[in-house]
N, C-alpha and C positions, 0 to 999 in steps of 0.2 A: 793563313792556310798555305799549303803547298801541294804541288802536283807531283806524284810519285809514279814512276813507270819501271817496268822490269821486262826486258825482252826475254824471249824463250830461254829457259834454263838459267837465267840470271837470278840473283837473290838479293834480298835486303838483309844486311847483317843483323845478328841478334842484338836487340836493344830493349830498353825499358821505358815504358810510358809512365810519366809521373803526373800527368794532368788528364782530365777527361777530354775525349776527342770524338770526332765523327768523321766518317769517310764515305765517299760515294764511288762506286766502281764505274769508270767511264768506258770500259771495255769488258767483255766477258772473258773469263779464263779459268784455269784450274791452278790452284796454288797448294803448296805443301808447307805446313808449319815446321819450323826448325828449332832444335835444341841449341844450347850454347856451343856445342862442338860441331854444329852443322848437320847433325843426323836428323832424320825424319821423325816427327812426332805425330802419331795417328795417321789417318788416311788423308789423301788430298781432298780439298774442298772446292766445289764449284763456286765461282764468283760471278754472279749474274750482273749483266750490264744494267746500270741504273739503280742497283741495290744501294740503299743508304743504311749505315749502321752507326749507332751511338754507343760509345763505351763510357759508362759512368765511372766515377771515382772508385767505387767499391769493386769494379770489374777490371781495373788496370792490371797489367801483367808484363812480363818480358817475353819476347818471342823474336824469331826470325821468320822469313818466308821466302820460298823459291817458286818461281813461275814454272810449273811443269805442264802448262797448256801449250797449244800450238800457235798462239798469237801473243802479241805484246800485251802485258797486263798493265792497266793504267788506273790509278786511283787519285782522287782529290781528297786531301786530309785537312781537317780544321781542328786545331788544338785550342781548347778553352783555357785561357790564362787566368780568368776570374770566374769563380763559381758563386753564383747568387743563391742565397738561402731562399727556399720556397716560402712564400708569404712573408717576405722580409719587411713589410710595412711601408713599402714605397709605392 
């Protein structure tokens, strides 16, 4: 896993997730999803402190994000490199 942070008005470049992952927000903030050209996509989203989100293989996408809140936005991200089949017999 890795810790990702973005100070006010900083952004995470547009990128593609290829594996399921989970993240927990270590700080509350307001973020804006970004398109490949850096333009805004939709409305800003509130990121609640302590919120945990799992993104399954069928939900993977490409995105960028900008911190549009008033404080540093910090997440801890865990990417799952091995996906176990449900009821795999073990």
